[in-house]
C-alpha positions as CSV (number, residue, x, y, z in Angstrom):
1,M,-3.4,-13.0,22.0
2,R,-4.1,-10.6,19.2
3,H,-5.6,-7.8,21.3
4,R,-5.6,-4.3,19.7
5,V,-3.9,-5.6,16.5
6,A,-5.4,-3.5,13.7
7,H,-4.5,-4.9,10.3
8,R,-4.2,-8.3,8.5
9,K,-0.8,-9.4,7.5
10,L,-1.9,-11.1,4.3
11,G,1.0,-13.6,4.5
12,R,3.5,-10.9,3.5
13,V,6.2,-8.9,5.1
14,T,5.5,-5.2,5.8
15,E,7.2,-3.8,2.7
16,H,5.4,-6.2,0.4
17,R,2.0,-5.6,2.1
18,I,2.3,-1.8,1.7
19,S,3.4,-2.2,-1.9
20,L,0.4,-4.5,-2.6
21,L,-2.0,-2.0,-1.0
22,R,-0.5,0.9,-3.0
23,N,-0.8,-0.9,-6.3
24,Q,-4.3,-2.0,-5.6
25,A,-5.3,1.5,-4.6
26,T,-3.8,2.8,-7.8
27,A,-5.7,0.3,-9.8
28,L,-9.0,0.9,-8.0
29,L,-8.8,4.7,-8.5
30,R,-7.8,4.3,-12.1
31,H,-10.5,1.7,-13.1
32,E,-13.0,2.5,-10.3
33,H,-13.5,-1.2,-9.6
34,I,-11.2,-4.2,-9.2
35,E,-11.7,-7.9,-8.3
36,T,-9.5,-9.4,-5.6
37,T,-9.7,-11.7,-2.6
38,V,-11.9,-10.8,0.3
39,P,-9.2,-10.2,2.9
40,K,-7.2,-8.0,0.5
41,A,-10.4,-6.0,-0.3
42,R,-11.1,-5.5,3.4
43,E,-7.6,-4.2,3.9
44,L,-7.8,-2.0,0.8
45,R,-11.0,-0.3,1.8
46,P,-9.8,1.9,4.7
47,F,-6.5,2.6,2.7
48,V,-8.4,4.0,-0.3
49,E,-11.0,5.8,1.8
50,R,-8.2,7.6,3.7
51,L,-6.7,8.8,0.4
52,I,-10.1,10.1,-0.8
53,T,-10.6,11.9,2.5
54,V,-7.2,13.6,2.3
55,A,-8.0,14.7,-1.2
56,K,-11.4,16.1,-0.1
57,R,-9.8,18.1,2.7
58,G,-7.3,19.5,0.2
59,I,-10.0,20.6,-2.2
60,A,-12.1,22.0,0.6
61,A,-9.2,24.3,1.6
62,G,-9.3,25.7,-1.9
63,D,-8.0,29.2,-1.2
64,A,-5.1,27.9,0.8
65,E,-2.7,26.7,-1.9
66,K,-0.3,25.2,0.6
67,K,-2.9,22.9,2.0
68,L,-3.9,21.7,-1.5
69,M,-0.3,21.0,-2.4
70,N,0.4,19.3,0.9
71,A,-2.6,17.1,0.3
72,R,-1.4,16.2,-3.2
73,R,2.0,15.3,-1.8
74,H,0.5,13.2,0.9
75,V,-1.6,11.3,-1.6
76,A,1.3,11.1,-4.1
77,R,3.4,9.3,-1.5
78,D,1.0,6.3,-1.8
79,L,0.0,6.6,-5.4
80,A,3.0,6.5,-7.8
81,D,1.0,7.4,-10.9
82,V,0.6,11.1,-11.4
83,K,-2.5,10.6,-13.7
84,V,-4.3,8.7,-11.0
85,V,-3.5,11.5,-8.5
86,D,-4.9,14.0,-11.0
87,K,-8.0,11.9,-11.4
88,L,-8.4,11.6,-7.7
89,F,-8.3,15.4,-7.2
90,G,-10.1,16.2,-10.4
91,E,-13.0,13.7,-10.6
92,V,-13.2,11.3,-7.6
93,A,-12.9,13.6,-4.6
94,P,-15.3,16.3,-5.9
95,R,-17.9,13.5,-6.5
96,F,-17.8,12.6,-2.8
97,Q,-17.6,16.1,-1.5
98,A,-21.0,15.9,0.3
99,R,-20.5,12.3,1.4
100,P,-19.1,11.8,4.9
101,G,-17.2,8.5,4.3
102,G,-18.1,5.1,2.9
103,Y,-16.7,5.8,-0.6
104,T,-16.3,2.1,-1.5
105,R,-18.6,-0.9,-1.9
106,L,-17.5,-4.5,-1.4
107,L,-19.4,-7.2,-3.2
108,K,-18.6,-10.9,-2.7
109,V,-18.3,-12.6,-6.1
110,G,-17.8,-16.2,-5.0
111,P,-14.9,-18.7,-5.0
112,R,-12.0,-18.4,-7.4
113,R,-11.8,-21.2,-9.9
114,G,-8.3,-22.3,-9.3
115,D,-8.0,-22.5,-5.5
116,S,-11.5,-21.7,-4.3
117,A,-10.4,-18.5,-2.6
118,D,-13.3,-16.2,-1.7
119,M,-13.3,-13.3,-4.2
120,A,-14.7,-9.8,-3.9
121,R,-15.3,-6.9,-6.2
122,I,-14.5,-3.6,-4.6
123,E,-15.7,-0.5,-6.4
124,L,-16.2,3.2,-5.8
125,V,-19.8,4.1,-4.9
126,G,-21.6,5.8,-7.7
127,S,-19.4,4.2,-10.4
128,E,-21.4,1.2,-11.5
129,Y,-19.4,1.2,-14.6
130,N,-20.9,0.0,-17.9
131,P,-18.8,0.8,-21.0
132,N,-21.8,0.2,-23.3
133,L,-24.2,2.4,-21.4
134,E,-24.1,5.4,-23.7
135,A,-24.4,3.3,-26.9
136,E,-27.3,1.3,-25.3
137,G,-29.1,4.5,-24.3
138,E,-28.8,6.0,-27.8
139,A,-29.9,2.8,-29.5
140,A,-32.9,2.4,-27.1
141,A,-34.0,5.9,-27.8
142,A,-33.7,5.5,-31.6
143,A,-35.1,2.0,-32.0
144,P,-38.9,1.6,-31.9
145,K,-40.3,-0.6,-29.1
146,A,-41.0,-4.1,-30.2
147,T,-44.5,-5.2,-29.5
148,G,-45.9,-8.7,-29.3
149,V,-44.2,-11.9,-28.3
150,R,-41.9,-12.1,-31.3
151,G,-40.6,-8.5,-30.7
152,R,-39.9,-9.2,-27.0
153,L,-38.1,-12.5,-27.8
154,Q,-35.9,-10.8,-30.4
155,A,-35.1,-7.9,-28.0
156,A,-34.2,-10.5,-25.2
157,A,-32.0,-12.4,-27.7
158,S,-30.2,-9.3,-28.8
159,R,-29.5,-8.4,-25.2
160,L,-28.1,-11.8,-24.4
161,R,-25.9,-11.9,-27.5
162,G,-24.6,-8.4,-27.0
163,K,-24.8,-5.3,-29.1
164,S,-22.3,-6.3,-31.7
165,A,-24.1,-9.5,-32.5
166,A,-27.4,-7.7,-32.8
167,A,-25.8,-5.1,-35.2
168,A,-24.3,-8.0,-37.3
169,D,-27.7,-9.6,-37.4
170,K,-29.2,-6.3,-38.6
171,K,-26.6,-6.0,-41.3
172,V,-27.4,-9.5,-42.5
173,A,-31.2,-8.9,-42.3
174,E,-31.1,-5.7,-44.4
175,P,-29.7,-7.3,-47.6
176,A,-32.1,-10.3,-47.1
177,A,-35.0,-7.9,-46.8
178,A,-33.9,-6.1,-50.0
179,E,-33.5,-9.4,-51.8
180,S,-37.0,-10.5,-50.8
181,K,-38.4,-7.2,-51.9
182,K,-36.8,-7.7,-55.3
183,R,-38.3,-11.1,-55.6
184,V,-41.8,-9.7,-54.8
185,T,-41.4,-7.0,-57.4
186,K,-40.2,-9.5,-60.0
187,K,-43.2,-11.8,-59.3
188,A,-45.6,-8.8,-59.6
189,T,-44.1,-7.7,-62.9
190,K,-44.1,-11.3,-64.2
191,K,-47.9,-11.7,-63.3
192,K,-48.6,-8.4,-65.1
193,T,-46.8,-9.5,-68.2
194,D,-48.6,-12.9,-68.2
195,E,-52.0,-11.3,-68.1
């Protein structure tokens, strides 16, 4: 019977399992979201939350330099990358200073294509990462709102195609508009000369 057995073995020996969790924790803190299998994500969640809590406690004891250094050493034992440790103490832990736990979110994605394993996306709360967010915000503020059915359809099509395709369409449309303007002026001057 498996009474009081806390963790999943994940089909690996102890050293391999610990190495897997350390690598995934490093990747999660670096990118703020990763996609993995559901059992691995469920094992990773308390591992990462413990690291964030240790970092928070180290930052909270700000005057006591020894406690901060001890916390950094404790975290660096599990995270091999110094840049990730700096990010944890500089960005991630201060962001969760007022939050009493629950720093990660686990979203089930569906089955993996090759072997139909249940996949999950684990991410840090508050980091719904969108790399195009700033560019989209600036473009939305600068661009006038499209009215009518045609404008709404064009806006939906550009969102589906992505920003780069919409910019390419705009570049193609600008010379075409200039060309049609030239044609109109030529026709107008031709009519004036005929009269």
